[in-house]
VOBAVEX-310145 format. One record per residue (C-alpha): residue number from 1; x, y, z. Coordinates in steps of 0.02 Angstrom, whole numbers. Example, Ala and Ser with C-alpha at 12.3 -4.5 7.8 and 13.67 -1.06 7.14 Angstrom:
VOBAVEX-310145
@k 1	east 615	north -225	up 390
@k 2	east 684	north -53	up 357
***
This chain:
VOBAVEX-310145
@k 1	east 0	north 0	up 0
@k 2	east 62	north 175	up -32
@k 3	east 120	north 277	up 115
@k 4	east 24	north 427	up 176
@k 5	east 83	north 580	up 84
@k 6	east 91	north 753	up 159
@k 7	east -77	north 819	up 104
@k 8	east -118	north 1003	up 101
@k 9	east -303	north 1037	up 89
@k 10	east -269	north 1209	up 19
@k 11	east -165	north 1136	up -121
@k 12	east -299	north 1009	up -164
@k 13	east -431	north 1144	up -174
@k 14	east -319	north 1254	up -279
@k 15	east -297	north 1114	up -405
@k 16	east -478	north 1060	up -410
@k 17	east -579	north 1222	up -421
@k 18	east -754	north 1196	up -491
@k 19	east -752	north 1368	up -574
@k 20	east -719	north 1398	up -760
@k 21	east -545	north 1457	up -811
@k 22	east -519	north 1643	up -792
@k 23	east -541	north 1750	up -951
@k 24	east -509	north 1935	up -978
@k 25	east -660	north 2036	up -922
@k 26	east -771	north 2110	up -1058
@k 27	east -835	north 2286	up -1063
@k 28	east -979	north 2312	up -941
@k 29	east -1153	north 2314	up -1015
@k 30	east -1320	north 2382	up -958
@k 31	east -1393	north 2209	up -939
@k 32	east -1475	north 2179	up -770
@k 33	east -1369	north 2086	up -648
@k 34	east -1408	north 1902	up -623
@k 35	east -1418	north 1816	up -456
@k 36	east -1271	north 1699	up -452
@k 37	east -1283	north 1532	up -365
@k 38	east -1175	north 1501	up -213
@k 39	east -1031	north 1382	up -250
@k 40	east -1064	north 1203	up -204
@k 41	east -1012	north 1156	up -28
@k 42	east -840	north 1081	up -23
@k 43	east -832	north 899	up 26
@k 44	east -780	north 874	up 207
@k 45	east -599	north 824	up 229
@k 46	east -605	north 636	up 259
@k 47	east -485	north 653	up 404
@k 48	east -594	north 778	up 498
@k 49	east -713	north 643	up 559
@k 50	east -565	north 536	up 608
@k 51	east -489	north 680	up 707
@k 52	east -654	north 704	up 798
@k 53	east -662	north 520	up 844
@k 54	east -482	north 515	up 904
@k 55	east -509	north 676	up 1003
@k 56	east -651	north 594	up 1099
@k 57	east -537	north 448	up 1139
@k 58	east -404	north 564	up 1209
@k 59	east -535	north 655	up 1313
@k 60	east -555	north 497	up 1418
@k 61	east -434	north 359	up 1364
@k 62	east -456	north 268	up 1528
@k 63	east -635	north 223	up 1483
@k 64	east -577	north 101	up 1349
@k 65	east -533	north -79	up 1390
@k 66	east -367	north -158	up 1345
@k 67	east -247	north -277	up 1428
@k 68	east -125	north -216	up 1561
@k 69	east 53	north -278	up 1583
@k 70	east 119	north -377	up 1731
@k 71	east 165	north -269	up 1882
@k 72	east 92	north -118	up 1792
@k 73	east 104	north 42	up 1895
@k 74	east 4	north 180	up 1808
@k 75	east 50	north 363	up 1824
@k 76	east -129	north 418	up 1789
@k 77	east -80	north 497	up 1622
@k 78	east -85	north 439	up 1441
@k 79	east 18	north 477	up 1286
@k 80	east -21	north 452	up 1102
@k 81	east 48	north 449	up 926
@k 82	east -26	north 444	up 751
@k 83	east 42	north 316	up 628
@k 84	east -15	north 218	up 476
@k 85	east -34	north 39	up 535
@k 86	east -167	north -47	up 428
@k 87	east -112	north 11	up 255
@k 88	east -275	north 101	up 214
@k 89	east -198	north 275	up 200
@k 90	east -285	north 333	up 359
@k 91	east -180	north 348	up 517
@k 92	east -215	north 245	up 671
@k 93	east -207	north 312	up 848
@k 94	east -81	north 229	up 965
@k 95	east -123	north 259	up 1148
@k 96	east 0	north 220	up 1287
@k 97	east -54	north 214	up 1469
@k 98	east 100	north 288	up 1551
@k 99	east 188	north 184	up 1684
@k 100	east 289	north 230	up 1838
@k 101	east 384	north 69	up 1823
@k 102	east 390	north -85	up 1712
@k 103	east 304	north -92	up 1544
@k 104	east 170	north 26	up 1483
@k 105	east 31	north -53	up 1375
@k 106	east -1	north 18	up 1201
@k 107	east -169	north -9	up 1116
@k 108	east -214	north 35	up 935
@k 109	east -372	north 133	up 889
@k 110	east -434	north 127	up 710
@k 111	east -589	north 181	up 614
@k 112	east -594	north 104	up 440
@k 113	east -693	north 206	up 314
@k 114	east -879	north 180	up 340
@k 115	east -853	north 76	up 497
@k 116	east -858	north 104	up 684
@k 117	east -709	north 153	up 790
@k 118	east -625	north 10	up 883
@k 119	east -472	north -21	up 988
@k 120	east -372	north -179	up 1011
@k 121	east -388	north -275	up 1174
@k 122	east -214	north -345	up 1140
@k 123	east -69	north -226	up 1172
@k 124	east 114	north -199	up 1132
@k 125	east 231	north -143	up 1271
@k 126	east 348	north 4	up 1294
@k 127	east 468	north 54	up 1432
@k 128	east 583	north -23	up 1561
@k 129	east 582	north -99	up 1734
@k 130	east 684	north -23	up 1874
@k 131	east 752	north -195	up 1913
@k 132	east 798	north -344	up 1805
@k 133	east 860	north -249	up 1653
@k 134	east 711	north -287	up 1539
@k 135	east 676	north -161	up 1401
@k 136	east 539	north -139	up 1270
@k 137	east 521	north -19	up 1124
@k 138	east 404	north 1	up 975
@k 139	east 433	north 52	up 795
@k 140	east 302	north 99	up 666
@k 141	east 315	north 35	up 489
@k 142	east 384	north 150	up 356
@k 143	east 276	north 58	up 228
@k 144	east 120	north 81	up 335
@k 145	east 102	north -104	up 369
@k 146	east 96	north -147	up 554
@k 147	east 207	north -116	up 704
@k 148	east 370	north -187	up 768
@k 149	east 393	north -242	up 949
@k 150	east 571	north -235	up 1015
@k 151	east 620	north -323	up 1177
@k 152	east 789	north -349	up 1257
@k 153	east 901	north -325	up 1408
@k 154	east 995	north -170	up 1460
@k 155	east 1160	north -264	up 1450
@k 156	east 1127	north -339	up 1278
@k 157	east 1176	north -258	up 1113
@k 158	east 1057	north -372	up 1014
@k 159	east 869	north -363	up 1038
@k 160	east 721	north -467	up 978
@k 161	east 606	north -391	up 847
@k 162	east 432	north -455	up 805
@k 163	east 314	north -388	up 673
@k 164	east 129	north -367	up 715
@k 165	east -22	north -313	up 613
@k 166	east -200	north -263	up 656
@k 167	east -324	north -388	up 584
@k 168	east -509	north -404	up 625
@k 169	east -490	north -284	up 770
@k 170	east -346	north -378	up 850
@k 171	east -157	north -362	up 859
@k 172	east -90	north -523	up 783
@k 173	east 83	north -585	up 729
@k 174	east 136	north -528	up 556
@k 175	east 297	north -564	up 463
@k 176	east 385	north -654	up 605
@k 177	east 532	north -625	up 721
@k 178	east 713	north -574	up 699
@k 179	east 867	north -518	up 794
@k 180	east 923	north -337	up 773
@k 181	east 1071	north -237	up 839
@k 182	east 1008	north -118	up 972
@k 183	east 1106	north 28	up 901
@k 184	east 1030	north 10	up 726
@k 185	east 853	north -45	up 766
@k 186	east 780	north 106	up 676
@k 187	east 790	north 131	up 487
@k 188	east 677	north 182	up 342
@k 189	east 556	north 38	up 377
@k 190	east 571	north 40	up 568
@k 191	east 527	north 214	up 629
@k 192	east 537	north 273	up 811
@k 193	east 379	north 329	up 900
@k 194	east 374	north 503	up 976
@k 195	east 245	north 499	up 1115
@k 196	east 140	north 654	up 1143
@k 197	east 41	north 696	up 1301
@k 198	east -148	north 690	up 1276
@k 199	east -158	north 873	up 1324
@k 200	east -66	north 919	up 1163
@k 201	east -190	north 904	up 1020
@k 202	east -86	north 987	up 882
@k 203	east -64	north 824	up 784
@k 204	east -253	north 801	up 784
@k 205	east -279	north 979	up 723
@k 206	east -158	north 946	up 581
@k 207	east -256	north 789	up 541
@k 208	east -420	north 886	up 546
@k 209	east -347	north 1014	up 425
@k 210	east -307	north 876	up 303
@k 211	east -122	north 859	up 335
@k 212	east -52	north 690	up 381
@k 213	east 132	north 689	up 421
@k 214	east 208	north 516	up 425
@k 215	east 332	north 478	up 564
@k 216	east 501	north 550	up 525
@k 217	east 659	north 450	up 545
@k 218	east 800	north 544	up 629
@k 219	east 960	north 556	up 531
@k 220	east 1072	north 406	up 565
@k 221	east 1185	north 441	up 711
@k 222	east 1093	north 601	up 759
@k 223	east 1071	north 550	up 940
@k 224	east 1251	north 490	up 953
@k 225	east 1315	north 651	up 873
@k 226	east 1225	north 751	up 1009
@k 227	east 1318	north 662	up 1149
@k 228	east 1461	north 763	up 1223
@k 229	east 1507	north 656	up 1375
@k 230	east 1457	north 486	up 1443
@k 231	east 1407	north 502	up 1626
@k 232	east 1373	north 322	up 1676
@k 233	east 1206	north 260	up 1738
@k 234	east 1063	north 310	up 1852
@k 235	east 963	north 156	up 1897
@k 236	east 938	north 63	up 1733
@k 237	east 965	north 217	up 1624
@k 238	east 1122	north 277	up 1536
@k 239	east 1152	north 464	up 1552
@k 240	east 1243	north 580	up 1433
@k 241	east 1275	north 767	up 1419
@k 242	east 1226	north 852	up 1257
@k 243	east 1319	north 1017	up 1277
@k 244	east 1488	north 1068	up 1346
@k 245	east 1398	north 1177	up 1473
@k 246	east 1319	north 1023	up 1554
@k 247	east 1409	north 932	up 1694
@k 248	east 1387	north 747	up 1726
@k 249	east 1336	north 782	up 1906
@k 250	east 1193	north 890	up 1844
@k 251	east 1148	north 766	up 1707
@k 252	east 1130	north 627	up 1835
@k 253	east 1023	north 739	up 1945
@k 254	east 909	north 771	up 1796
@k 255	east 900	north 585	up 1758
@k 256	east 847	north 550	up 1936
@k 257	east 711	north 683	up 1930
@k 258	east 648	north 611	up 1765
@k 259	east 644	north 432	up 1828
@k 260	east 474	north 351	up 1802
@k 261	east 408	north 492	up 1693
@k 262	east 354	north 478	up 1511
@k 263	east 294	north 586	up 1367
@k 264	east 331	north 773	up 1381
@k 265	east 352	north 849	up 1553
@k 266	east 451	north 976	up 1654
@k 267	east 559	north 949	up 1808
@k 268	east 649	north 1067	up 1926
@k 269	east 822	north 1005	up 1973
@k 270	east 945	north 1063	up 2105
@k 271	east 1120	north 1067	up 2033
@k 272	east 1250	north 976	up 2138
@k 273	east 1378	north 1095	up 2062
@k 274	east 1300	north 1268	up 2090
@k 275	east 1168	north 1227	up 2221
@k 276	east 1039	north 1322	up 2117
@k 277	east 874	north 1256	up 2048
@k 278	east 848	north 1243	up 1860
@k 279	east 693	north 1207	up 1757
@k 280	east 714	north 1070	up 1626
@k 281	east 592	north 1023	up 1488
@k 282	east 596	north 839	up 1438
@k 283	east 521	north 743	up 1292
@k 284	east 543	north 574	up 1209
@k 285	east 638	north 576	up 1044
@k 286	east 669	north 413	up 952
@k 287	east 682	north 307	up 1107
@k 288	east 787	north 435	up 1203
@k 289	east 728	north 555	up 1336
@k 290	east 803	north 726	up 1298
@k 291	east 795	north 864	up 1431
@k 292	east 845	north 1044	up 1395
@k 293	east 848	north 1204	up 1498
@k 294	east 953	north 1277	up 1637
@k 295	east 1107	north 1367	up 1575
@k 296	east 1109	north 1292	up 1398
@k 297	east 1103	north 1118	up 1473
@k 298	east 1054	north 963	up 1373
@k 299	east 1039	north 791	up 1452
@k 300	east 1010	north 630	up 1354
@k 301	east 937	north 479	up 1444
@k 302	east 916	north 309	up 1364
@k 303	east 906	north 125	up 1416
@k 304	east 1077	north 71	up 1476
@k 305	east 1174	north -45	up 1362
@k 306	east 1343	north -132	up 1365
@k 307	east 1483	north -14	up 1411
@k 308	east 1372	north 125	up 1477
@k 309	east 1424	north 99	up 1658
@k 310	east 1581	north 194	up 1703
@k 311	east 1728	north 116	up 1792
@k 312	east 1745	north 203	up 1960
@k 313	east 1888	north 326	up 1976
@k 314	east 1858	north 342	up 2164
@k 315	east 1937	north 260	up 2316
@k 316	east 1774	north 221	up 2405
@k 317	east 1601	north 163	up 2359
@k 318	east 1471	north 180	up 2497
@k 319	east 1301	north 96	up 2480
@k 320	east 1156	north 144	up 2589
@k 321	east 994	north 242	up 2607
@k 322	east 977	north 431	up 2619
@k 323	east 870	north 488	up 2766
@k 324	east 826	north 652	up 2853
@k 325	east 859	north 662	up 3041
@k 326	east 831	north 791	up 3177
@k 327	east 962	north 863	up 3296
@k 328	east 928	north 740	up 3437
@k 329	east 959	north 595	up 3317
@k 330	east 1134	north 651	up 3266
@k 331	east 1206	north 716	up 3431
@k 332	east 1273	north 547	up 3490
@k 333	east 1173	north 563	up 3650
@k 334	east 1268	north 718	up 3711
@k 335	east 1131	north 844	up 3675
@k 336	east 1137	north 982	up 3547
@k 337	east 1303	north 1077	up 3564
@k 338	east 1251	north 1247	up 3500
@k 339	east 1065	north 1260	up 3536
@k 340	east 1018	north 1192	up 3367
@k 341	east 830	north 1213	up 3346
@k 342	east 724	north 1055	up 3338
@k 343	east 664	north 1090	up 3160
@k 344	east 842	north 1084	up 3094
@k 345	east 868	north 944	up 2967
@k 346	east 1019	north 834	up 2932
@k 347	east 1029	north 726	up 2776
@k 348	east 1123	north 567	up 2815
@k 349	east 1180	north 418	up 2711
@k 350	east 1149	north 267	up 2824
@k 351	east 1265	north 131	up 2760
@k 352	east 1208	north -47	up 2727
@k 353	east 1363	north -108	up 2820
@k 354	east 1504	north -22	up 2917
@k 355	east 1660	north 27	up 2817
@k 356	east 1833	north 83	up 2866
@k 357	east 1885	north 250	up 2789
@k 358	east 2028	north 372	up 2800
@k 359	east 1989	north 558	up 2786
@k 360	east 2060	north 726	up 2843
@k 361	east 2033	north 786	up 3022
@k 362	east 2101	north 947	up 3098
@k 363	east 2251	north 960	up 2981
@k 364	east 2294	north 776	up 2993
@k 365	east 2204	north 616	up 2945
@k 366	east 2101	north 489	up 3040
@k 367	east 2049	north 311	up 3002
@k 368	east 1885	north 249	up 3073
@k 369	east 1747	north 122	up 3047
@k 370	east 1591	north 218	up 2999
@k 371	east 1407	north 175	up 2979
@k 372	east 1343	north 342	up 2914
@k 373	east 1399	north 495	up 2816
@k 374	east 1337	north 673	up 2836
@k 375	east 1282	north 741	up 2667
@k 376	east 1205	north 911	up 2699
@k 377	east 1100	north 1007	up 2823
@k 378	east 972	north 1143	up 2849
@k 379	east 1016	north 1210	up 3021
@k 380	east 953	north 1347	up 3137
@k 381	east 1071	north 1416	up 3270
@k 382	east 1005	north 1587	up 3322
@k 383	east 968	north 1606	up 3136
@k 384	east 961	north 1496	up 2984
@k 385	east 1133	north 1448	up 2922
@k 386	east 1172	north 1420	up 2737
@k 387	east 1069	north 1273	up 2674
@k 388	east 1182	north 1135	up 2604
@k 389	east 1044	north 1004	up 2591
@k 390	east 974	north 1052	up 2421
@k 391	east 1076	north 940	up 2304
@k 392	east 1045	north 789	up 2417
@k 393	east 856	north 803	up 2443
@k 394	east 819	north 717	up 2279
@k 395	east 897	north 558	up 2352
@k 396	east 796	north 553	up 2514
@k 397	east 719	north 381	up 2536
@k 398	east 825	north 304	up 2399
@k 399	east 966	north 178	up 2405
@k 400	east 1119	north 252	up 2323
@k 401	east 1300	north 211	up 2291
@k 402	east 1410	north 359	up 2336
@k 403	east 1582	north 363	up 2254
@k 404	east 1707	north 474	up 2345
@k 405	east 1892	north 496	up 2381
@k 406	east 1977	north 526	up 2548
@k 407	east 1996	north 710	up 2511
@k 408	east 1810	north 723	up 2469
@k 409	east 1767	north 695	up 2653
@k 410	east 1820	north 760	up 2823
@k 411	east 1795	north 705	up 3002
@k 412	east 1716	north 825	up 3127
@k 413	east 1842	north 923	up 3229
@k 414	east 1726	north 1047	up 3315
@k 415	east 1565	north 1045	up 3416
@k 416	east 1440	north 1036	up 3275
@k 417	east 1311	north 916	up 3205
@k 418	east 1304	north 781	up 3145
@k 419	east 1425	north 701	up 3268
@k 420	east 1532	north 546	up 3248
@k 421	east 1525	north 530	up 3059
@k 422	east 1624	north 598	up 2913
@k 423	east 1544	north 732	up 2805
@k 424	east 1549	north 766	up 2621
@k 425	east 1527	north 940	up 2548
@k 426	east 1393	north 970	up 2417
@k 427	east 1522	north 1037	up 2294
@k 428	east 1659	north 910	up 2329
@k 429	east 1716	north 778	up 2206
@k 430	east 1594	north 633	up 2212
@k 431	east 1473	north 534	up 2104
@k 432	east 1303	north 461	up 2147
@k 433	east 1219	north 307	up 2075
@k 434	east 1037	north 272	up 2118
@k 435	east 1013	north 88	up 2157
@k 436	east 826	north 83	up 2197
***
């Protein structure tokens, strides 16, 4: 079947005018004027009805029935895309119920000419789990014939591909299965899906106006060309900077804030480098999540693959959970030393197991077994002191792996909180990995 062409309604009308060809006007005469008939009503754009039907779906997508995936955790939002799936030169509506974790289900809506709207009970899957390394992606067909389901593991550079078609209102297997390299899974026949939040109806308005834009394939290597620096992983995601102005510390903070989100969204991120908050706008582009904003910052987030994890360049790796404690919980039973107010907050990394570390103390060094590390604090002593907790608050309640060197930490040498544990400055040299 032929692919959908970019159709301009204005161009069609210009080429199909029902009027006679223009001729030079004759001299006016005294004949009485005749009542001219109104031009015949133009036929309704065939896609207008389709746009109306799809718009009603997006008004309440949760009212339609379709299968859910195992361990599905919905966010309460939906995303969509338009793509030719059935080869009838009318686009189908792909609707994804967004997931916090694990795979999001994708159902297909279609309204064949002269028939009722339907959606498939069967679904394809898209997304990733926070544990286990499983991944799923979808490609539309450049020839307008079906969809491709990709599945694989974060550590594998070869994924499974299976072709599906919509037949008799169901998603059924099509041309079979194959193995594809992860890095080249998209080409002229296998096009990436760009998911759009249901609040953005611009694609439907384009459809209503008579314009159908087929999915566009990004130039080969475009995403790779945008990468400036590899920053390692956050959870099961690989993180990259896209501009020289972006630090890996900030990129990882953005990736953490974007974790579990889908479609287009905005996040506010505290920079571990400057301590300031920055607004970042994120959207899905060809399987990547791309976030831009801040001071010319660009962050690229994609499913982690082989070689994405960085070898540690640090002496220590501390694993534990970040918690917030009050003054009486970090004074070692001695009472607050400086009248610290009870609403002061101390962000602490509680280690999974004690570790022996060496760090500076009062101009020398000390070696101790530790079970916690002070990360930052918001403290009141007669007045509020500078808040150093900002960059760490995004990790509260999470298990992390903190990479640090001896000179990144220091042991307490004065009467201040938290007592009995080394501290790490918010702008010191460290790296954070989110474990779960």
